[in-house]
N, C-alpha and C positions, 0 to 999 in steps of 0.2 A: 542422516540426511533427511530433510523435511520434504516429503513428496506432495503433501497438500498445501497449495498456495494459502497464504494467510489474509489476502485482501478480499473484501466482500465481492468485488467485481468478478474476480476470478473464480471464487467458489459458486456464486450465483450462475455464472456461465457455464461451469463444469456440470451443475445440476440440470440447467435447462438443456444443455447439449445431450446430457445422458437420457434425459426423459424424451428428448426429441428423436434419439436413435432407437430407443425401445418402442416409442410409439410408431415410428416408420416401419420398423420390423414387424410389428402387429398388423399395421395397415397394409403392408405388402403381402402378408400371408393371407389375411382376408380378401385382398384384391385378387390374389391368385386363385384362391379356393373358390370363391363366389362370383367373381366377374371374369377374370382372364381365361380361366380354364373352360368355364361353360360357354363363353364367346367363341372360343378357339374350337370347341367341338361342335358348336352350331354352324361356324364357318366351314369346317371340314365336311360336315354332312351335306351342306349346300353345295360345295365344290365337287364332291363325289358324285352327287346327283347330277350335276352338270356334266361331269366327265361321262357318265352313263348315256347321257343324251347325245353327246358328241359321238360316243362309240356307236350307238344305235343309227345315228345319221349316216356316219361313214359306211356302215354295213349295207345301208339301202341305197347308197349313190354308186354309180359306176366311177371308173377311174378318171374319166373326163370331167366330172363334177368335183373330185376330191381337191383339185388345186384351188379352185374358186372358193370351195367351202372352208378350206384350211386358211386361205388368206383372209376371208372374212371374219373368222374366229380370231385370228390374230389381231386384226384391227380393232374388233370390237370388244374383245375379252382380255387382250394381252397374253394370250396363250399361244406358243409356238408348237406347232405339230410338224414333225418331220419324219420321214421313213427311216427305219433302222438301218444303220450302216454297220459294217463290220469293223471300220477303223475307230469308232466311238467308244473309247475306254470308260466304262463306268463301273460302280460297285455298289452294293446295297448300303444305304445310310445307316449310321451307327445306331444302336438301340437306346435312343434317349427318350424321355417321356413324351415330347412332341411328335417324334416319329412313330413311337408306339401306338398312340392315339390314332395318327393318320393311317398307318397300316391296318389297325382294326377296322377302320371304316371302309379302307379299299377292299379288304378281304370279305367283309360282309356283303359287298356289292359284286365284286369281280371274281370272287373265289379265293381259295386258300393259298394259290400261288402268286397272288398280286404283291408287288414289291415296289418300294420307294428307293431311287438311286441318286447317287451324287457323282461328280466327277472322280476318276479313280485317284487323282493326285491329292485328294482330300486325306488327311489323318484320321486318327481314331476319334473315340467320343470325346475325350478331353479337348482336342482341337475343335471339334464340332461345337462344343459348348462355349468355347472362348471365342470363336469366329464361325458362326453358323453361316453356310453357304447361302448365296443369293437365289439359286435355281435349283430345283428338285426335278428329277425325271421319273416318268411312269411309262412303262411298256404297255401299249394298248393294242390289242388285236381287233381288227375291223375287217371282217371278210376274209379275203385272202392274203391281206397285207398287215404289216406290223409297223406300228409308229412309236416314235418317242413324243411324249407330251411334256414340254418344258413348263414348269409352274414356278412363277415367280413366288418367293417366300412369303411375301405379304398377302397372298391370296389364302394361305391357311394359317399363318401366324404373324401378327405385328409385333416388331421388335420394341419392347417397352424401355430399352436402355436409355434412349434420349429423354422420355418423359420422366423416368425414375431420377436421373441425374439433375433435370431441371428442377424437379419437384424437391430433391434433397438440398440443392444449392439455394433455392428460394426460402426453404424452411430454416436452414442454418442462417441465412442472413436475417431473416425476420426474428429468430432467437437471439442473435447477437445484438440486434438493435434494440429488441425489447429488454435485453439485459442492461445494456448501457442506459436506457431510459429509467429502469426501475432504480438502478444503482445510483444514478445521478439524482434521482429524486429523494432516494435515502440518504445519500452521502452529503447532500447540501446543508442540511440542518446538523448532521453529525461532524461535518468539517468545521462549521461555524462554532459547534460545541467543543471540539478539540482546540481550536485556536483560543477560545475564551478560557478553557481550563488551563492551557499554557501560559497565557497571560495572567491569570490569577496565581498560578503557581510561581511566577516570577515577581509577585508583589504588586501587580497592576490591579486596576479596577475596571474590568471589561464591563460594557453595557449588558443588560439582560438579554438572553438568548430568546428569539423569536419561537414562540410555542406552535410550530407549524410541522406538517408532515404526518405520517401515520400515528395512530394513538400511542403506541409504544415510544416512539421518538418523542412526541409531545410530552409524555410522562417524564422522560429522562430530562428534557429541557426544563421542565417545571420543577424537578428535584434540584437540578444544577442551579437554576435561580434562587430557589429557597436556601440551598447550601451556602451560596454565595452571600446572601444576606445574613444568614446566621453567622458566617464567619466575620463578615464586617461589624456585625453587632458586638460579637464576643471580642473582636480586636479593638473596636472602640471603648468597650467597657473596660478591657486590660489597660489599655493606653491611658484612660481617665484615671483608674485607680493608681497605676505606677507614677503617673505625672503628679497626682494629688499628694501621694505619699512622700514622694521625692521634694516636692515644693515645702510640704509641711516640715520635712526634716531639716531644711536649710537654716531655718531660724535658730532652733535650739543648738544645732551644731555651731553655728556662729557664736552663739553665747558661750557654749562649751569652750571653743578655742580662745575666746577673749579671757575666760576665766583661767584656763590654763596658762596663757601668756602673762597673766598677772600674778601667777605663782612664784615667779622668778625670786630666788633666795629663799623660799619656803620649801622647796623640795629639791632633790637632787637633779642636777642639770640633766643627766642622761634619762632620768624618768620623765622629766618634762618634755625632753625632745622626742621621746617614744611616744608620749601622749599627743603631741602636735603631729608626729608622722601618722599615727592612728587616725587623728581627726582628718588628716589630709587624704588617707586612703578612702575614708568614708565619703568625703566629698567627691572623690573621683568615681566611686561607686554610684553615687547619686547622679553624676553627670552621665555615666553610661546608661542608667536607666532613662534619663530624659532623652538622650541620644536615640535609644531603642524605641521610644514610643512616638518618635516624629514619623510623619508621613511623607517619605521621599517622593512618592509617586505624584503628589500634588505640585512639585516644583517643576517649572517649564524647563524645557530643553534649549540649549544655547550652544553656540560653537565654542569648544574648549580645547587647548593645546595641553595634552596630557602631561608632556615633559614640564611645561611651565607650571602647571598646578602642582607637580610632584616637587619642582624646586621650591615653591612658595611653602609647601608643607614641611620640607627638609629644614629650611631657614627657621621656621617656627619652632620646630622641635629642637633645634640646635640652641635657640635663644632659652629654650625651656632647660636645658643642660644635657640634652642627648648627644651622643657622639655619632653623628650622621654624615655619610658621604655620598655624593650623587654621581651617577655615570648615565647620562641622559642622552637618547638619541633624538634626531630630528623627527618630529611626529606632527602629522597633519591636524587640522581642526576636525574635531569629532563632535557630533549631537549628544551632549551629555548633560546631566543635572549638575552644575557646578558644586554647590554646597553638599549635595549627597556624595559625590565623588571625593571631594575633599574630606568629608567625614570618613570615608572608607580608608583613604591613605592615613589619615591620622591614626585610626585605629590600629592599622598594621603596624606602623612606626611605634605607636605607644605599646603594642603588644610585644614587639621584639625588645624594645627597651625594658620593659618591666620583666620579662621572663628570661632574657638573655644576657643583657648588658653588653659592654664592650662596643666595638664599631658596628654600625648599621649601614648596609649598603643599599641604596635605593637606585633602581636602574630601570630604564625603559628600552624596548626594543621593537623594531618594526619587522613584521612577518608579511607574507603575501597576502593574507585576508584578515590579520588581526594585529593589534597593538597590545603589547604585554608591558605591565608594570610590575616588578619584582622588589620584594623587600626582603634582604638577606641578612641573617644574623649567624653568630657562632655559638648560640646556645645549646641546650641539651636534645633539641629536636622534639619531634612528636612520632610515636611508633606508627607504622603503617596501618594497624588495625584501629587506631584511634583517630585517624585523620577525618573521617565523616562525623565522628561523635563531636569533635570539638567545634564543629561549625554550627552546632545547635545551640539555641539559647540557653544560657545558664550552665552550659557544660564546661566542666573543668578536669584537668588530669590530676590524678593522685600523686604521681611521681615526678615526671620530666619537667613540667612547666607550672608547677603550683607553688604555693608558699608566698606569692606577692599578692597585692591588693588587686582587686577586680571581681566583677560579678559573673565573669564568663560570657559577656555579651560582645566583646570587640570583634572576635572573628565572625560571630553570627550577623552582626551590622554589616560588616564588609561582604559576607557572602549575600545578604539580602540585597545590598545595593548593586552588586556585580549582576545578579540574576534580573534585577529590574532594568539594566541596561542590556539584557540578552548576552550577558557574558557569563564568566565562571570564576570561581575562587579556587585556585589549586595550591596545595600544600605538599611540599616534596623536601626530601633531605638535600641539604646543600653539600656540594663536593667539598671535601675536606672537613666536614661536620658542621652541624647547625641546621637551620631551617630556611627554605625558600618559600615565601608566600607570593603568589602570582595572581594578579588580576589580568584576565585575557578577555579583551574587549573586540568584537567584531568591527571591521572597518565600515562595511556598509550598513546603513540605517536599517535595523530589523523592524518588521512589523508590529512587535510588541513594544517597542521603545517609543511609541508615539506618545504625544503629551496626553496624560491622563485627564 
């Protein structure tokens, strides 16, 4: 199982969020150590001093003045002072860091018996940490009376939970937004590069990639543009060489054929027929060279009915002597390059006729998202481990489908034309023996199939 996401977006997001969590942990420790704790201690000292003043005031007042003073303290300071009653159930507050500091301040001022209380229904330290009480109680002795001083928690400690949550949410939102902006900035040229590479791989001629973005991305775009130009240059030189050689061979081959035909009566008929057949095979090889050097991407797209095009190819092959049968479905108009697609079908039929012989079935079928054209034969087939090999230019098998004329370009041409139309060439064993060569073409126009 792969735990690390593969996309740049998620990897960047994980790194930023991890860095954010670590930085927040460090910030919280620093905040607690150098800000929150010192401020809490200062607040506790101030409040204990204030309690000392209240205690001294209560000791100097008579009972008639106590009620007025208590009311004034509650109104001005938010501190409730009530006489101790026997029915009020309290217990010492749990020994947590906050209470420990507060007790130390109280005992420094009021003696070792000073204590901080909470309502008796409160649970232990764990519950105290999870849900701190809102009110603390201190037993204060003033003169002949004892009083409960009810202290709001905010007077000695401010709950930072709300601020921490708000800070964490805001930081996380900023990190996610920054991640999306960074990845969008990086992915835009990379996405353009990926689309151009895909189009180049399908035989198209994409425009140069804009050299924009970070220096590393610009370097990749520059290298891709240079590679594309080098490939195009090499392809043009190869096409020019093959076309020139093929063209130059036609004239001497024509003279040789004429000379062989004029040998009638001077050599054995079987020998003469073999020489003519060999010259015909050489002519077919030259035709394959010329087909391979053609640039199909330059042909404009137009609406084509694949079944009608297949029917025309079958009729042409039948006139040339092939045993071809059609099983064609109703197919819609598709945006194709007609001559290139005709060349692909012709090559598949010729390949079946050359290597298999016997009846050839050409079939079209409609799928949910694609149209399939299949050329089926009853020949020896192609081993599964050789299927990708025979799609390469000049690739031929030593055993099953060799021994006939051809330069090994028929399937390579068909495969290149299929890729140019954002489709694919599939080779599979035919049920009952033989080979099925399938051209699978998407119904929806693909971005890479626009006019080059």
